[in-house]
DRENNU-584578 format. One record per atom (N, C-alpha, C): residue number from 1; atom name; z, y, x. Coordinates in steps of 0.05 Angstrom, whole numbers, always signed. Atoms other than C-alpha are relative to their C-alpha. Layout:
N
rec num NUM	atomo CA	z Z	y Y	x X
...
REM end
This chain:
169
rec num 1	atomo N	z +6	y +24	x -13
rec num 1	atomo CA	z +227	y -517	x -363
rec num 1	atomo C	z -32	y -3	x -5
rec num 2	atomo N	z +28	y -3	x -2
rec num 2	atomo CA	z +155	y -528	x -346
rec num 2	atomo C	z -11	y -33	x +5
rec num 3	atomo N	z +9	y +22	x -7
rec num 3	atomo CA	z +117	y -593	x -355
rec num 3	atomo C	z -27	y +0	x +3
rec num 4	atomo N	z +35	y -1	x -5
rec num 4	atomo CA	z +48	y -606	x -323
rec num 4	atomo C	z -10	y -27	x -8
rec num 5	atomo N	z +14	y +27	x +3
rec num 5	atomo CA	z +0	y -656	x -346
rec num 5	atomo C	z -29	y +11	x +9
rec num 6	atomo N	z +21	y +5	x -11
rec num 6	atomo CA	z -60	y -669	x -309
rec num 6	atomo C	z -27	y -6	x -19
rec num 7	atomo N	z +23	y +6	x +20
rec num 7	atomo CA	z -132	y -666	x -350
rec num 7	atomo C	z -22	y -9	x +14
rec num 8	atomo N	z +25	y +9	x -18
rec num 8	atomo CA	z -193	y -702	x -329
rec num 8	atomo C	z -18	y +20	x -5
rec num 9	atomo N	z +23	y -21	x -3
rec num 9	atomo CA	z -248	y -660	x -310
rec num 9	atomo C	z -27	y -13	x +19
rec num 10	atomo N	z +18	y +8	x -24
rec num 10	atomo CA	z -312	y -674	x -278
rec num 10	atomo C	z +1	y -1	x +28
rec num 11	atomo N	z -8	y -5	x -31
rec num 11	atomo CA	z -301	y -640	x -211
rec num 11	atomo C	z +22	y +18	x +3
rec num 12	atomo N	z -28	y -18	x -3
rec num 12	atomo CA	z -241	y -597	x -229
rec num 12	atomo C	z +24	y -19	x -7
rec num 13	atomo N	z -27	y +7	x +8
rec num 13	atomo CA	z -172	y -617	x -227
rec num 13	atomo C	z +11	y +17	x -17
rec num 14	atomo N	z -10	y -13	x +19
rec num 14	atomo CA	z -139	y -594	x -284
rec num 14	atomo C	z +32	y +4	x -4
rec num 15	atomo N	z -34	y +5	x +6
rec num 15	atomo CA	z -65	y -569	x -299
rec num 15	atomo C	z -1	y +17	x -25
rec num 16	atomo N	z -11	y -6	x +27
rec num 16	atomo CA	z -41	y -555	x -370
rec num 16	atomo C	z +23	y +12	x -4
rec num 17	atomo N	z -32	y -7	x +9
rec num 17	atomo CA	z +21	y -510	x -388
rec num 17	atomo C	z +1	y +11	x -29
rec num 18	atomo N	z +2	y -4	x +30
rec num 18	atomo CA	z +31	y -509	x -462
rec num 18	atomo C	z +27	y +17	x +1
rec num 19	atomo N	z -21	y -17	x +0
rec num 19	atomo CA	z +78	y -454	x -472
rec num 19	atomo C	z +10	y +3	x -30
rec num 20	atomo N	z -13	y -9	x +29
rec num 20	atomo CA	z +125	y -435	x -531
rec num 20	atomo C	z +17	y +24	x +4
rec num 21	atomo N	z -16	y -32	x -5
rec num 21	atomo CA	z +152	y -368	x -542
rec num 21	atomo C	z +14	y +3	x -21
rec num 22	atomo N	z -16	y -6	x +24
rec num 22	atomo CA	z +203	y -351	x -590
rec num 22	atomo C	z -10	y +25	x -7
rec num 23	atomo N	z +8	y -25	x +7
rec num 23	atomo CA	z +187	y -294	x -634
rec num 23	atomo C	z +24	y +23	x +9
rec num 24	atomo N	z -19	y -20	x -7
rec num 24	atomo CA	z +217	y -229	x -608
rec num 24	atomo C	z +25	y +9	x -25
rec num 25	atomo N	z -16	y -8	x +21
rec num 25	atomo CA	z +281	y -204	x -647
rec num 25	atomo C	z -11	y +26	x -10
rec num 26	atomo N	z +10	y -25	x +10
rec num 26	atomo CA	z +266	y -148	x -692
rec num 26	atomo C	z +11	y +17	x +11
rec num 27	atomo N	z -6	y -24	x -12
rec num 27	atomo CA	z +273	y -82	x -668
rec num 27	atomo C	z +27	y +15	x -18
rec num 28	atomo N	z -25	y -11	x +16
rec num 28	atomo CA	z +342	y -44	x -684
rec num 28	atomo C	z -10	y +24	x -17
rec num 29	atomo N	z +6	y -29	x +10
rec num 29	atomo CA	z +307	y +21	x -692
rec num 29	atomo C	z -31	y +3	x -3
rec num 30	atomo N	z +28	y -4	x +5
rec num 30	atomo CA	z +235	y +36	x -716
rec num 30	atomo C	z -12	y +20	x +19
rec num 31	atomo N	z +12	y -23	x -18
rec num 31	atomo CA	z +187	y +73	x -669
rec num 31	atomo C	z -25	y +6	x -19
rec num 32	atomo N	z +19	y -15	x +16
rec num 32	atomo CA	z +140	y +118	x -702
rec num 32	atomo C	z -14	y +18	x +20
rec num 33	atomo N	z +18	y -18	x -21
rec num 33	atomo CA	z +79	y +140	x -661
rec num 33	atomo C	z -24	y +9	x -16
rec num 34	atomo N	z +19	y -14	x +15
rec num 34	atomo CA	z +26	y +183	x -689
rec num 34	atomo C	z -23	y -13	x +21
rec num 35	atomo N	z +18	y +10	x -11
rec num 35	atomo CA	z -41	y +151	x -666
rec num 35	atomo C	z -27	y +11	x -16
rec num 36	atomo N	z +23	y -9	x +12
rec num 36	atomo CA	z -107	y +184	x -677
rec num 36	atomo C	z -19	y -19	x -9
rec num 37	atomo N	z +23	y +16	x +12
rec num 37	atomo CA	z -164	y +151	x -713
rec num 37	atomo C	z -17	y -15	x +20
rec num 38	atomo N	z +26	y +10	x -18
rec num 38	atomo CA	z -213	y +150	x -654
rec num 38	atomo C	z +19	y -18	x +14
rec num 39	atomo N	z -16	y +20	x -13
rec num 39	atomo CA	z -154	y +112	x -613
rec num 39	atomo C	z -1	y -24	x -13
rec num 40	atomo N	z -7	y +14	x +15
rec num 40	atomo CA	z -137	y +69	x -666
rec num 40	atomo C	z -30	y -22	x -3
rec num 41	atomo N	z +23	y +14	x +5
rec num 41	atomo CA	z -212	y +46	x -673
rec num 41	atomo C	z -12	y -10	x +28
rec num 42	atomo N	z +8	y +14	x -22
rec num 42	atomo CA	z -220	y +32	x -603
rec num 42	atomo C	z +19	y -25	x +16
rec num 43	atomo N	z -10	y +27	x -10
rec num 43	atomo CA	z -186	y -35	x -603
rec num 43	atomo C	z -15	y -15	x +15
rec num 44	atomo N	z +19	y +12	x -19
rec num 44	atomo CA	z -208	y -72	x -544
rec num 44	atomo C	z -7	y -31	x -13
rec num 45	atomo N	z +8	y +25	x +11
rec num 45	atomo CA	z -245	y -136	x -556
rec num 45	atomo C	z +7	y -25	x +16
rec num 46	atomo N	z -18	y +23	x -9
rec num 46	atomo CA	z -220	y -202	x -547
rec num 46	atomo C	z -7	y -12	x +31
rec num 47	atomo N	z +8	y +11	x -34
rec num 47	atomo CA	z -222	y -225	x -471
rec num 47	atomo C	z -4	y +25	x +13
rec num 48	atomo N	z +10	y -20	x -14
rec num 48	atomo CA	z -228	y -159	x -447
rec num 48	atomo C	z +20	y +7	x +18
rec num 49	atomo N	z -15	y -7	x -28
rec num 49	atomo CA	z -205	y -148	x -377
rec num 49	atomo C	z +10	y +31	x -2
rec num 50	atomo N	z -10	y -27	x +3
rec num 50	atomo CA	z -162	y -85	x -379
rec num 50	atomo C	z +7	y +7	x +29
rec num 51	atomo N	z -5	y -2	x -34
rec num 51	atomo CA	z -141	y -93	x -302
rec num 51	atomo C	z -12	y -23	x +14
rec num 52	atomo N	z +11	y +23	x -18
rec num 52	atomo CA	z -172	y -130	x -245
rec num 52	atomo C	z -1	y +8	x +24
rec num 53	atomo N	z +1	y -3	x -27
rec num 53	atomo CA	z -150	y -134	x -177
rec num 53	atomo C	z -4	y -28	x +16
rec num 54	atomo N	z -3	y +29	x -14
rec num 54	atomo CA	z -158	y -213	x -161
rec num 54	atomo C	z -29	y -14	x -6
rec num 55	atomo N	z +17	y +13	x +4
rec num 55	atomo CA	z -226	y -230	x -184
rec num 55	atomo C	z -14	y -11	x +31
rec num 56	atomo N	z +17	y +13	x -29
rec num 56	atomo CA	z -270	y -274	x -135
rec num 56	atomo C	z +12	y -27	x +5
rec num 57	atomo N	z -10	y +34	x -6
rec num 57	atomo CA	z -226	y -342	x -141
rec num 57	atomo C	z -17	y -14	x -19
rec num 58	atomo N	z +13	y +22	x +17
rec num 58	atomo CA	z -243	y -405	x -176
rec num 58	atomo C	z +19	y -7	x -23
rec num 59	atomo N	z -16	y +9	x +18
rec num 59	atomo CA	z -179	y -409	x -215
rec num 59	atomo C	z -6	y +10	x -30
rec num 60	atomo N	z +2	y -6	x +25
rec num 60	atomo CA	z -179	y -406	x -293
rec num 60	atomo C	z +26	y +5	x -17
rec num 61	atomo N	z -23	y +1	x +18
rec num 61	atomo CA	z -128	y -381	x -339
rec num 61	atomo C	z -11	y +5	x -33
rec num 62	atomo N	z +4	y -5	x +25
rec num 62	atomo CA	z -133	y -391	x -413
rec num 62	atomo C	z +20	y +5	x -18
rec num 63	atomo N	z -18	y -5	x +12
rec num 63	atomo CA	z -95	y -360	x -463
rec num 63	atomo C	z -1	y -4	x -30
rec num 64	atomo N	z +0	y -4	x +32
rec num 64	atomo CA	z -83	y -374	x -538
rec num 64	atomo C	z +17	y +13	x -10
rec num 65	atomo N	z -20	y -18	x +17
rec num 65	atomo CA	z -51	y -324	x -584
rec num 65	atomo C	z -7	y -17	x -29
rec num 66	atomo N	z -4	y +6	x +27
rec num 66	atomo CA	z -36	y -359	x -649
rec num 66	atomo C	z +22	y +15	x -20
rec num 67	atomo N	z -15	y -10	x +17
rec num 67	atomo CA	z +8	y -304	x -672
rec num 67	atomo C	z -19	y +23	x -16
rec num 68	atomo N	z +14	y -20	x +12
rec num 68	atomo CA	z -14	y -248	x -718
rec num 68	atomo C	z +2	y +28	x +10
rec num 69	atomo N	z -1	y -25	x -21
rec num 69	atomo CA	z -5	y -194	x -663
rec num 69	atomo C	z -21	y -3	x +24
rec num 70	atomo N	z +12	y +1	x -31
rec num 70	atomo CA	z -52	y -176	x -609
rec num 70	atomo C	z +16	y -1	x +27
rec num 71	atomo N	z -22	y +0	x -18
rec num 71	atomo CA	z -26	y -185	x -542
rec num 71	atomo C	z -19	y +6	x +27
rec num 72	atomo N	z +9	y -4	x -30
rec num 72	atomo CA	z -38	y -162	x -468
rec num 72	atomo C	z +12	y -19	x +18
rec num 73	atomo N	z -17	y +20	x -17
rec num 73	atomo CA	z -22	y -217	x -415
rec num 73	atomo C	z -11	y +12	x +27
rec num 74	atomo N	z +2	y -8	x -21
rec num 74	atomo CA	z -13	y -193	x -348
rec num 74	atomo C	z +10	y -20	x +25
rec num 75	atomo N	z -6	y +21	x -30
rec num 75	atomo CA	z -10	y -235	x -278
rec num 75	atomo C	z +8	y +22	x +21
rec num 76	atomo N	z -8	y -23	x -20
rec num 76	atomo CA	z +30	y -202	x -228
rec num 76	atomo C	z +0	y -18	x +28
rec num 77	atomo N	z -2	y +16	x -21
rec num 77	atomo CA	z +27	y -227	x -153
rec num 77	atomo C	z +22	y +18	x +18
rec num 78	atomo N	z -18	y -15	x -14
rec num 78	atomo CA	z +88	y -206	x -113
rec num 78	atomo C	z +8	y +20	x -17
rec num 79	atomo N	z -9	y -22	x +18
rec num 79	atomo CA	z +103	y -138	x -136
rec num 79	atomo C	z -25	y +15	x -8
rec num 80	atomo N	z +24	y -12	x +9
rec num 80	atomo CA	z +29	y -118	x -151
rec num 80	atomo C	z -10	y -11	x -27
rec num 81	atomo N	z +15	y +12	x +24
rec num 81	atomo CA	z -3	y -124	x -220
rec num 81	atomo C	z -31	y -8	x +11
rec num 82	atomo N	z +27	y +10	x -9
rec num 82	atomo CA	z -69	y -166	x -207
rec num 82	atomo C	z -19	y -4	x -28
rec num 83	atomo N	z +27	y -2	x +21
rec num 83	atomo CA	z -106	y -173	x -276
rec num 83	atomo C	z +19	y +2	x -27
rec num 84	atomo N	z -13	y -2	x +24
rec num 84	atomo CA	z -88	y -157	x -351
rec num 84	atomo C	z -26	y -6	x -17
rec num 85	atomo N	z +24	y +3	x +17
rec num 85	atomo CA	z -131	y -188	x -407
rec num 85	atomo C	z +13	y +7	x -30
rec num 86	atomo N	z -7	y -9	x +24
rec num 86	atomo CA	z -129	y -168	x -479
rec num 86	atomo C	z -9	y -23	x -17
rec num 87	atomo N	z +6	y +22	x +16
rec num 87	atomo CA	z -123	y -228	x -531
rec num 87	atomo C	z +12	y +9	x -30
rec num 88	atomo N	z -3	y -4	x +28
rec num 88	atomo CA	z -132	y -211	x -602
rec num 88	atomo C	z +18	y -23	x -13
rec num 89	atomo N	z -9	y +15	x +16
rec num 89	atomo CA	z -90	y -242	x -655
rec num 89	atomo C	z -16	y -26	x -10
rec num 90	atomo N	z +12	y +25	x +8
rec num 90	atomo CA	z -107	y -316	x -672
rec num 90	atomo C	z -23	y -5	x +15
rec num 91	atomo N	z +22	y -6	x -17
rec num 91	atomo CA	z -154	y -314	x -615
rec num 91	atomo C	z +8	y -16	x +29
rec num 92	atomo N	z +0	y +10	x -28
rec num 92	atomo CA	z -168	y -353	x -544
rec num 92	atomo C	z -16	y +19	x +15
rec num 93	atomo N	z +22	y -16	x -18
rec num 93	atomo CA	z -194	y -314	x -487
rec num 93	atomo C	z +8	y -12	x +26
rec num 94	atomo N	z -1	y +10	x -19
rec num 94	atomo CA	z -200	y -333	x -415
rec num 94	atomo C	z -7	y +18	x +23
rec num 95	atomo N	z +8	y -11	x -26
rec num 95	atomo CA	z -203	y -308	x -344
rec num 95	atomo C	z -9	y -21	x +18
rec num 96	atomo N	z +4	y +23	x -18
rec num 96	atomo CA	z -247	y -350	x -298
rec num 96	atomo C	z +1	y +4	x +24
rec num 97	atomo N	z -3	y -7	x -30
rec num 97	atomo CA	z -239	y -320	x -231
rec num 97	atomo C	z +22	y +7	x +16
rec num 98	atomo N	z -32	y -7	x -9
rec num 98	atomo CA	z -166	y -319	x -210
rec num 98	atomo C	z -2	y -13	x +28
rec num 99	atomo N	z -4	y +12	x -28
rec num 99	atomo CA	z -154	y -321	x -140
rec num 99	atomo C	z +23	y -18	x +4
rec num 100	atomo N	z -26	y +18	x -5
rec num 100	atomo CA	z -109	y -374	x -107
rec num 100	atomo C	z +25	y +17	x +7
rec num 101	atomo N	z -23	y -12	x -3
rec num 101	atomo CA	z -35	y -355	x -108
rec num 101	atomo C	z +18	y -6	x -17
rec num 102	atomo N	z -15	y +5	x +19
rec num 102	atomo CA	z +27	y -354	x -146
rec num 102	atomo C	z +5	y +24	x -14
rec num 103	atomo N	z -4	y -23	x +17
rec num 103	atomo CA	z +37	y -306	x -204
rec num 103	atomo C	z +17	y -5	x -21
rec num 104	atomo N	z -18	y -1	x +26
rec num 104	atomo CA	z +87	y -284	x -254
rec num 104	atomo C	z -15	y +9	x -24
rec num 105	atomo N	z +18	y -4	x +30
rec num 105	atomo CA	z +60	y -279	x -328
rec num 105	atomo C	z +20	y +23	x -21
rec num 106	atomo N	z -11	y -13	x +19
rec num 106	atomo CA	z +80	y -224	x -367
rec num 106	atomo C	z -12	y +6	x -27
rec num 107	atomo N	z +20	y -2	x +23
rec num 107	atomo CA	z +56	y -205	x -441
rec num 107	atomo C	z +17	y +19	x -17
rec num 108	atomo N	z -11	y -17	x +17
rec num 108	atomo CA	z +64	y -152	x -490
rec num 108	atomo C	z -14	y -6	x -28
rec num 109	atomo N	z +18	y +4	x +23
rec num 109	atomo CA	z +43	y -157	x -564
rec num 109	atomo C	z +9	y +20	x -17
rec num 110	atomo N	z -10	y -19	x +17
rec num 110	atomo CA	z +44	y -110	x -624
rec num 110	atomo C	z -26	y +3	x -13
rec num 111	atomo N	z +16	y -11	x +18
rec num 111	atomo CA	z +0	y -69	x -667
rec num 111	atomo C	z -11	y +31	x +13
rec num 112	atomo N	z +12	y -27	x -9
rec num 112	atomo CA	z -46	y -11	x -653
rec num 112	atomo C	z -2	y +7	x +31
rec num 113	atomo N	z -1	y +0	x -27
rec num 113	atomo CA	z -61	y -13	x -580
rec num 113	atomo C	z -10	y +22	x +10
rec num 114	atomo N	z +10	y -29	x -14
rec num 114	atomo CA	z -68	y +55	x -542
rec num 114	atomo C	z -12	y -10	x +26
rec num 115	atomo N	z +20	y +7	x -28
rec num 115	atomo CA	z -131	y +44	x -493
rec num 115	atomo C	z +17	y +23	x +26
rec num 116	atomo N	z -3	y -24	x -27
rec num 116	atomo CA	z -106	y +114	x -457
rec num 116	atomo C	z +34	y -6	x +8
rec num 117	atomo N	z -34	y +9	x -11
rec num 117	atomo CA	z -30	y +90	x -452
rec num 117	atomo C	z +3	y -22	x +10
rec num 118	atomo N	z -2	y +34	x -7
rec num 118	atomo CA	z -46	y +15	x -440
rec num 118	atomo C	z +27	y -10	x -14
rec num 119	atomo N	z -22	y +11	x +21
rec num 119	atomo CA	z +8	y +1	x -492
rec num 119	atomo C	z -4	y +0	x -28
rec num 120	atomo N	z +2	y +3	x +26
rec num 120	atomo CA	z +19	y -26	x -563
rec num 120	atomo C	z +18	y +26	x -14
rec num 121	atomo N	z -20	y -21	x +15
rec num 121	atomo CA	z +44	y +39	x -607
rec num 121	atomo C	z +14	y -10	x -26
rec num 122	atomo N	z -15	y +8	x +21
rec num 122	atomo CA	z +65	y -5	x -665
rec num 122	atomo C	z +13	y -26	x +3
rec num 123	atomo N	z -16	y +25	x -5
rec num 123	atomo CA	z +123	y -54	x -659
rec num 123	atomo C	z +1	y -14	x +25
rec num 124	atomo N	z +2	y +15	x -25
rec num 124	atomo CA	z +116	y -72	x -585
rec num 124	atomo C	z +25	y -18	x +6
rec num 125	atomo N	z -24	y +24	x -14
rec num 125	atomo CA	z +152	y -129	x -550
rec num 125	atomo C	z -10	y -7	x +23
rec num 126	atomo N	z -2	y +4	x -35
rec num 126	atomo CA	z +157	y -146	x -477
rec num 126	atomo C	z +10	y -23	x +3
rec num 127	atomo N	z -13	y +22	x -4
rec num 127	atomo CA	z +165	y -214	x -451
rec num 127	atomo C	z -12	y -11	x +27
rec num 128	atomo N	z +3	y +12	x -20
rec num 128	atomo CA	z +162	y -252	x -389
rec num 128	atomo C	z +3	y -33	x +6
rec num 129	atomo N	z -8	y +29	x -2
rec num 129	atomo CA	z +155	y -329	x -373
rec num 129	atomo C	z +8	y -4	x +21
rec num 130	atomo N	z -16	y +4	x -22
rec num 130	atomo CA	z +207	y -355	x -333
rec num 130	atomo C	z -10	y -14	x +21
rec num 131	atomo N	z +7	y +25	x -22
rec num 131	atomo CA	z +166	y -407	x -288
rec num 131	atomo C	z -26	y +19	x +7
rec num 132	atomo N	z +27	y -7	x -15
rec num 132	atomo CA	z +107	y -379	x -243
rec num 132	atomo C	z -18	y -20	x -4
rec num 133	atomo N	z +23	y +18	x +2
rec num 133	atomo CA	z +38	y -402	x -245
rec num 133	atomo C	z -9	y +0	x +26
rec num 134	atomo N	z +18	y -5	x -26
rec num 134	atomo CA	z +1	y -421	x -180
rec num 134	atomo C	z -27	y -13	x -6
rec num 135	atomo N	z +32	y +5	x -1
rec num 135	atomo CA	z -69	y -428	x -175
rec num 135	atomo C	z -6	y -6	x +31
rec num 136	atomo N	z +7	y +11	x -30
rec num 136	atomo CA	z -100	y -470	x -116
rec num 136	atomo C	z -26	y -12	x -6
rec num 137	atomo N	z +25	y +11	x -2
rec num 137	atomo CA	z -169	y -487	x -99
rec num 137	atomo C	z -7	y -17	x +26
rec num 138	atomo N	z +5	y +23	x -22
rec num 138	atomo CA	z -195	y -542	x -56
rec num 138	atomo C	z -37	y +3	x -2
rec num 139	atomo N	z +22	y +6	x +1
rec num 139	atomo CA	z -268	y -559	x -37
rec num 139	atomo C	z -12	y -12	x -26
rec num 140	atomo N	z +12	y +15	x +16
rec num 140	atomo CA	z -276	y -601	x -94
rec num 140	atomo C	z +18	y +5	x -33
rec num 141	atomo N	z -15	y -6	x +22
rec num 141	atomo CA	z -223	y -572	x -149
rec num 141	atomo C	z +14	y +27	x +2
rec num 142	atomo N	z -14	y -28	x -1
rec num 142	atomo CA	z -190	y -509	x -178
rec num 142	atomo C	z +21	y -6	x -25
rec num 143	atomo N	z -17	y +1	x +17
rec num 143	atomo CA	z -134	y -497	x -219
rec num 143	atomo C	z -5	y +11	x -27
rec num 144	atomo N	z +2	y -11	x +26
rec num 144	atomo CA	z -136	y -483	x -295
rec num 144	atomo C	z +27	y -2	x -14
rec num 145	atomo N	z -23	y -5	x +23
rec num 145	atomo CA	z -77	y -458	x -336
rec num 145	atomo C	z -6	y +4	x -29
rec num 146	atomo N	z +7	y -11	x +27
rec num 146	atomo CA	z -72	y -452	x -408
rec num 146	atomo C	z +30	y +6	x -14
rec num 147	atomo N	z -21	y -12	x +11
rec num 147	atomo CA	z -19	y -412	x -441
rec num 147	atomo C	z -1	y +7	x -30
rec num 148	atomo N	z -1	y -3	x +28
rec num 148	atomo CA	z +2	y -412	x -511
rec num 148	atomo C	z +22	y +22	x -9
rec num 149	atomo N	z -23	y -20	x -1
rec num 149	atomo CA	z +38	y -350	x -531
rec num 149	atomo C	z +15	y -3	x -31
rec num 150	atomo N	z -14	y +0	x +23
rec num 150	atomo CA	z +64	y -372	x -606
rec num 150	atomo C	z +15	y -26	x +8
rec num 151	atomo N	z -20	y +29	x -3
rec num 151	atomo CA	z +119	y -430	x -614
rec num 151	atomo C	z -20	y -22	x -6
rec num 152	atomo N	z +16	y +28	x +5
rec num 152	atomo CA	z +89	y -499	x -606
rec num 152	atomo C	z +21	y -20	x +2
rec num 153	atomo N	z -18	y +21	x +1
rec num 153	atomo CA	z +124	y -564	x -627
rec num 153	atomo C	z -5	y -13	x +29
rec num 154	atomo N	z +5	y +15	x -23
rec num 154	atomo CA	z +140	y -597	x -562
rec num 154	atomo C	z -7	y +16	x +27
rec num 155	atomo N	z +4	y -24	x -19
rec num 155	atomo CA	z +127	y -528	x -524
rec num 155	atomo C	z +18	y -8	x +22
rec num 156	atomo N	z -18	y +8	x -25
rec num 156	atomo CA	z +157	y -530	x -449
rec num 156	atomo C	z +2	y +23	x +18
rec num 157	atomo N	z -4	y -24	x -14
rec num 157	atomo CA	z +158	y -458	x -427
rec num 157	atomo C	z +17	y +18	x -13
rec num 158	atomo N	z -19	y -19	x +12
rec num 158	atomo CA	z +211	y -407	x -436
rec num 158	atomo C	z -8	y +28	x +13
rec num 159	atomo N	z +7	y -27	x -3
rec num 159	atomo CA	z +205	y -333	x -441
rec num 159	atomo C	z +27	y +14	x +1
rec num 160	atomo N	z -24	y -19	x +0
rec num 160	atomo CA	z +255	y -274	x -428
rec num 160	atomo C	z -14	y +25	x -7
rec num 161	atomo N	z +4	y -23	x +11
rec num 161	atomo CA	z +251	y -207	x -461
rec num 161	atomo C	z +0	y +20	x +26
rec num 162	atomo N	z -5	y -19	x -18
rec num 162	atomo CA	z +235	y -150	x -415
rec num 162	atomo C	z +3	y +33	x -8
rec num 163	atomo N	z -3	y -36	x +5
rec num 163	atomo CA	z +254	y -71	x -416
rec num 163	atomo C	z -28	y +5	x +7
rec num 164	atomo N	z +25	y -9	x -3
rec num 164	atomo CA	z +192	y -39	x -428
rec num 164	atomo C	z -9	y +16	x +23
rec num 165	atomo N	z +0	y -10	x -27
rec num 165	atomo CA	z +205	y +5	x -370
rec num 165	atomo C	z -5	y -16	x +28
rec num 166	atomo N	z +5	y +19	x -25
rec num 166	atomo CA	z +202	y -55	x -323
rec num 166	atomo C	z -26	y -18	x -8
rec num 167	atomo N	z +23	y +24	x +2
rec num 167	atomo CA	z +136	y -86	x -354
rec num 167	atomo C	z -22	y +21	x +15
rec num 168	atomo N	z +21	y -8	x -16
rec num 168	atomo CA	z +76	y -75	x -309
rec num 168	atomo C	z -21	y +15	x -13
rec num 169	atomo N	z +22	y -20	x +12
rec num 169	atomo CA	z +32	y -15	x -327
rec num 169	atomo C	z -19	y +1	x +15
REM end
């Protein structure tokens, strides 16, 4: 269920999606992966764009990560990965140049992000928001979406688990 609420803005028509995400179930098997100290030290900065094929628009995606785990949020348009942004634990990050279109939102969270693999190597979880986000721009407005990755009282977005092999890499 998604509830949309318009926000007042000087020249922007703004839309807010406050999401709640259930914590992923604990894995039944523990995954142990050796990570070099160089790779572990290469933790991306908050808001780092890891992949970008959609810049040039006027839409904005704001991601609030109130969890204790870093996350990567990925927008997919049709069957093509469009953009991925790294959001550190207990941080907020934004992408300010999203092109118009409808996107499916995937996110992964965990510990020890491997830049070479593009995945978390410690306790990874993979999820997808069940509703899509639509970005629209007119001559006087553009869309702003806010996603919250942690559970929120009164939250209105649902997620489903995703097989790691089906996650857009």
